[in-house]
FIKOL-460356 format. One record per residue (C-alpha): x, y, z; residue number from 1. Coordinates in steps of 0.1 Angstrom, whole numbers, plus 5000, padded with zeros to 4 digits. Layout:
<nodes>
    u    v    w num
    X    Y    Z NUM
...
</nodes>
This chain:
<nodes>
    u    v    w num
 8927 8737 5864   1
 8940 8718 5835   2
 8916 8694 5818   3
 8931 8662 5808   4
 8923 8653 5771   5
 8915 8616 5770   6
 8899 8596 5742   7
 8870 8574 5752   8
 8852 8551 5726   9
 8816 8549 5741  10
 8801 8532 5709  11
 8817 8502 5692  12
 8817 8498 5654  13
 8788 8476 5641  14
 8796 8441 5629  15
 8785 8437 5592  16
 8778 8400 5597  17
 8752 8408 5623  18
 8734 8433 5600  19
 8733 8407 5572  20
 8717 8381 5595  21
 8691 8406 5607  22
 8681 8415 5571  23
 8679 8378 5561  24
 8656 8370 5591  25
 8634 8400 5582  26
 8632 8389 5545  27
 8623 8354 5556  28
 8595 8367 5578  29
 8581 8387 5549  30
 8583 8356 5526  31
 8565 8334 5551  32
 8537 8360 5555  33
 8532 8362 5517  34
 8531 8325 5512  35
 8507 8321 5542  36
 8484 8347 5527  37
 8484 8330 5493  38
 8476 8296 5508  39
 8449 8311 5530  40
 8432 8327 5500  41
 8433 8294 5481  42
 8417 8276 5510  43
 8390 8303 5512  44
 8385 8300 5474  45
 8381 8262 5476  46
 8357 8266 5505  47
 8337 8292 5487  48
 8334 8268 5457  49
 8324 8240 5479  50
 8299 8262 5496  51
 8282 8270 5463  52
 8273 8233 5458  53
 8248 8224 5485  54
 8237 8188 5483  55
 8203 8197 5498  56
 8194 8224 5473  57
 8208 8203 5445  58
 8187 8173 5454  59
 8156 8195 5457  60
 8161 8210 5423  61
 8168 8175 5408  62
 8135 8161 5423  63
 8116 8191 5410  64
 8131 8183 5375  65
 8116 8148 5377  66
 8147 8129 5386  67
 8147 8099 5410  68
 8171 8093 5439  69
 8190 8068 5418  70
 8196 8095 5392  71
 8207 8120 5418  72
 8233 8095 5431  73
 8247 8091 5396  74
 8249 8129 5392  75
 8267 8133 5426  76
 8291 8106 5416  77
 8298 8125 5383  78
 8303 8158 5402  79
 8329 8142 5425  80
 8346 8120 5400  81
 8349 8147 5373  82
 8356 8175 5398  83
 8328 8196 5382  84
 8330 8232 5394  85
 8294 8243 5385  86
 8273 8212 5392  87
 8240 8230 5392  88
 8244 8235 5354  89
 8239 8197 5350  90
 8202 8202 5357  91
 8200 8228 5330  92
 8208 8202 5303  93
 8227 8214 5272  94
 8263 8208 5262  95
 8276 8209 5299  96
 8254 8179 5308  97
 8263 8161 5275  98
 8300 8164 5281  99
 8297 8150 5316 100
 8274 8122 5305 101
 8298 8112 5277 102
 8327 8110 5301 103
 8306 8089 5325 104
 8294 8065 5298 105
 8330 8060 5286 106
 8341 8053 5322 107
 8314 8027 5326 108
 8323 8011 5293 109
 8360 8009 5304 110
 8353 7995 5339 111
 8358 7959 5348 112
 8322 7952 5360 113
 8300 7927 5343 114
 8282 7935 5310 115
 8248 7933 5327 116
 8258 7958 5354 117
 8273 7981 5327 118
 8240 7981 5308 119
 8221 7989 5340 120
 8244 8018 5349 121
 8244 8032 5313 122
 8206 8030 5313 123
 8204 8051 5345 124
 8227 8077 5330 125
 8207 8079 5297 126
 8174 8082 5317 127
 8188 8114 5332 128
 8191 8129 5297 129
 8157 8118 5287 130
 8140 8132 5318 131
 8157 8165 5318 132
 8151 8170 5281 133
 8114 8162 5285 134
 8110 8188 5313 135
 8126 8217 5296 136
 8106 8249 5299 137
 8103 8282 5282 138
 8100 8266 5248 139
 8062 8264 5245 140
 8056 8296 5225 141
 8070 8311 5194 142
 8063 8348 5192 143
 8056 8349 5155 144
 8058 8329 5122 145
 8083 8356 5112 146
 8108 8338 5134 147
 8106 8305 5114 148
 8137 8297 5094 149
 8141 8289 5057 150
 8140 8252 5052 151
 8117 8244 5081 152
 8096 8214 5071 153
 8058 8220 5076 154
 8026 8201 5070 155
 7996 8219 5055 156
 7961 8206 5062 157
 7935 8225 5042 158
 7901 8234 5055 159
 7882 8214 5029 160
 7905 8183 5028 161
 7941 8176 5017 162
 7973 8172 5037 163
 8007 8180 5022 164
 8043 8180 5033 165
 8063 8210 5022 166
 8089 8235 5035 167
 8094 8272 5040 168
 8113 8288 5012 169
 8107 8325 5019 170
 8100 8346 5050 171
 8090 8382 5041 172
 8078 8410 5064 173
 8041 8405 5055 174
 8040 8369 5041 175
 8054 8335 5047 176
 8063 8315 5016 177
 8062 8277 5014 178
 8071 8255 4985 179
 8040 8248 4964 180
 8026 8214 4976 181
 8023 8185 4952 182
 8000 8156 4947 183
 7997 8128 4921 184
 7983 8152 4896 185
 8010 8178 4900 186
 8012 8212 4919 187
 7983 8221 4942 188
 7970 8256 4937 189
 7945 8266 4965 190
 7924 8297 4960 191
 7932 8330 4977 192
 7917 8332 5012 193
 7915 8294 5018 194
 7922 8285 5054 195
 7947 8258 5065 196
 7964 8244 5095 197
 8002 8246 5095 198
 8020 8221 5117 199
 8058 8219 5123 200
 8083 8203 5146 201
 8109 8221 5167 202
 8136 8211 5191 203
 8133 8175 5179 204
 8102 8167 5201 205
 8078 8197 5202 206
 8049 8201 5178 207
 8035 8235 5170 208
 8004 8245 5150 209
 7988 8276 5137 210
 7959 8286 5114 211
 7965 8308 5084 212
 7951 8318 5050 213
 7963 8318 5015 214
 7976 8352 5002 215
 7985 8341 4967 216
 8008 8320 4945 217
 8039 8335 4930 218
 8071 8324 4914 219
 8103 8327 4935 220
 8136 8319 4917 221
 8116 8300 4891 222
 8097 8278 4916 223
 8060 8280 4925 224
 8056 8294 4960 225
 8025 8295 4981 226
 8023 8326 5003 227
 8003 8326 5035 228
 7995 8351 5063 229
 8019 8356 5092 230
 8006 8346 5127 231
 8017 8358 5161 232
 8020 8337 5193 233
 8023 8302 5179 234
 8017 8278 5208 235
 8028 8242 5213 236
 8000 8217 5208 237
 8018 8185 5215 238
 8051 8172 5228 239
 8065 8139 5218 240
 8074 8117 5247 241
 8107 8109 5230 242
 8128 8129 5206 243
 8133 8115 5171 244
 8164 8112 5150 245
 8168 8105 5114 246
 8180 8069 5109 247
 8177 8060 5072 248
 8188 8024 5072 249
 8173 7992 5058 250
 8157 7967 5082 251
 8139 7934 5080 252
 8106 7930 5099 253
 8083 7901 5106 254
 8047 7898 5116 255
 8041 7885 5151 256
 8010 7864 5158 257
 7996 7859 5193 258
 7988 7822 5199 259
 7967 7808 5228 260
 7977 7775 5244 261
 7960 7754 5270 262
 7926 7757 5285 263
 7910 7770 5316 264
 7935 7782 5342 265
 7964 7769 5321 266
 7954 7791 5292 267
 7983 7813 5281 268
 7991 7837 5253 269
 8023 7834 5234 270
 8038 7857 5208 271
 8052 7838 5178 272
 8074 7855 5153 273
 8065 7844 5117 274
 8101 7841 5105 275
 8090 7827 5072 276
 8074 7861 5063 277
 8105 7883 5062 278
 8098 7917 5047 279
 8123 7943 5037 280
 8117 7979 5049 281
 8136 8010 5058 282
 8136 8028 5092 283
 8134 8065 5084 284
 8136 8078 5119 285
 8138 8064 5154 286
 8132 8074 5190 287
 8132 8057 5224 288
 8095 8051 5220 289
 8092 8039 5185 290
 8102 8044 5148 291
 8089 8052 5114 292
 8092 8021 5091 293
 8086 8025 5054 294
 8079 7994 5032 295
 8063 7984 4999 296
 8043 7959 5019 297
 8032 7977 5051 298
 8013 7958 5078 299
 7978 7969 5089 300
 7972 7992 5119 301
 7972 7972 5151 302
 7996 7945 5138 303
 8024 7933 5161 304
 8058 7933 5146 305
 8095 7924 5152 306
 8121 7946 5135 307
 8157 7936 5130 308
 8180 7966 5125 309
 8217 7976 5129 310
 8233 7998 5155 311
 8260 8024 5148 312
 8287 7998 5153 313
 8270 7975 5127 314
 8257 7951 5153 315
 8222 7937 5148 316
 8195 7941 5173 317
 8158 7931 5175 318
 8129 7952 5189 319
 8092 7944 5192 320
 8064 7969 5185 321
 8029 7976 5175 322
 8018 7994 5143 323
 7998 8024 5156 324
 7991 8040 5122 325
 7998 8036 5085 326
 8002 8063 5059 327
 8001 8056 5021 328
 8032 8069 5004 329
 8031 8060 4967 330
 8053 8050 4950 331
 8071 8039 4982 332
 8043 8018 4996 333
 8034 8030 5031 334
 8048 8044 5063 335
 8041 8025 5095 336
 8043 8044 5128 337
 8055 8017 5152 338
 8054 8020 5190 339
 8080 7998 5208 340
 8064 7973 5231 341
 8095 7953 5242 342
 8131 7963 5239 343
 8160 7948 5260 344
 8179 7972 5282 345
 8210 7967 5261 346
 8193 7976 5229 347
 8175 8005 5245 348
 8209 8019 5255 349
 8220 8016 5219 350
 8189 8035 5207 351
 8191 8062 5234 352
 8229 8067 5227 353
 8221 8071 5190 354
 8192 8095 5195 355
 8211 8117 5220 356
 8243 8117 5200 357
 8265 8096 5224 358
 8272 8068 5200 359
 8308 8064 5189 360
</nodes>
């Protein structure tokens, strides 16, 4: 049998166009999958960030820190408006809170609301700073006087009388050196072993005190230096309600007299400013609670007073207060420790902005 040789083409040649289309579709599917994965990860990241900020826990922490609901609402507005990523850090204070507050104060100032409403909102923002600062913890003990810095101002009160302002000039391993105190007769040279109280201020509002003894008097770099014993575990003995800041500007003040008018049920007390008794002074430091006013003609303890001073932008403002104490400071006259009794909201905002460093 003879086999017939015949050519049969069972498989056709592939079309190149079809291959290119298939490859393109496959690449497109891969690209869609990659983009979808990236977007999904971003959504999960945003969700995770949102999840870290729980309003309930934030409000509980804020309440524990001493803030009121009005303060919390302001903070939540700041978190949303400024897109803050770590809002819990606001309650820790520090530079993170300061930056957010500065932005909020600027936004309030640039808004179109009335001036009265601006003052109210600014005051609420500044109250947050005041409350959080006053509730800071873990600052009530200093492990040793060896940790005190050179230049730290201190007050020495000796066991048998005498109070002197001086500063640390040397901190050795076994002794602490302070500048030899002075009085009207010259340098004070207490005998070796004499006891004293040492008081100093830290963090602008915390007062510390410890008891030490005189080790001796030596010359350091040509200056008389009083060396005292080191002390461990210095504890806080007082906390000022309001931090103070150096002011150093002249101010006029006036005595205020309380007058009674009427009789019986119509009797009323009225404060009258004695404008004809203008006295020049100088506000050395200021806080939201009061100021230190120096003058050649200080008023007596218990006197009521009005002080006219200037703000950072050179605008004048008036505050009312009471002289709570007077220290003789020859030849400068005397220092009056004044507690504010009446300050308008607008002027209190000016003072708080200056004290906390938010003034322009």
